[in-house]
Steps between C-alpha positions, in 0.01 A plus 500: 500500500639837398460841651383782275610854580356813347688825501297817536626852483322718753440871452794586727750422229736796519830519684473698823747776589544615860467879505378614846389842375261755642196549280145633506210260485150620410222293655151444356402853616817625325634629835883512514675258735878495559628146445822306442533290186694189602544339160408578142454300184345551158176343620467641853651598832493440873426797721494568873207728581379635837136447401268213425433416137260226398604240247365602160517874577619707203769747601750738345873497566718807451867405476806686369582388150156367406261768626147397603392147405172320569518168681290248695564348843532121455636381834550625854711407801434747783625831353690350206297493181567329169364696207483445126512778244186522287732561203845344539806723494713495191864400532596867451261617775636239741857604420407867556342419836803296609748762374324799656665580832263512795370846585684653794284711728604862534638565847329813625664688787341422832450762768577397854280590792183380665190455288281807517783708642571818303858518385697808411648481154832679473418631151172660616464845645352530849119517513491878568722575198292270277181679609653841421614373158151366419327825602758711312456285190122538513525879540747519210271290278201724574712809437594365157135424418385846614789670316421318176133589541589865556721503187225329298238753617738785405548355152126460448439864612769632266356302208144620572602867541696505174 
């Protein structure tokens, strides 16, 4: 008696590449969610997301190199989701995604001090001087408006009297 074996190719046919990149996932409401793409292939990706997504949910994935792509959740293990692209990536798109360096967040300067505590900024004038500057600026602006109006009225009178 012989044993017969059949070989089937499942839909997860593409080679997976570990990327561990930050990306933006859009859920069924199209709300943005910050996620980490663990691996990427032509046919899909694995993503760690801090939210619950049901199997079969159609989502969007925004990733450097490929832009926004539509996908579907096909498996779930706690917060790790396996997703398939609705339209597979081309070889060129996959290469672009793998070659694009991960986005580095911009480091903004942090101010030290307790939350809610007003801090003095060395480049700012003291409050009294700022108040004087604001009032003086307002007076100067009104003086310019009144002066231009006075000149305009004078021109109109000279034109009418001529």
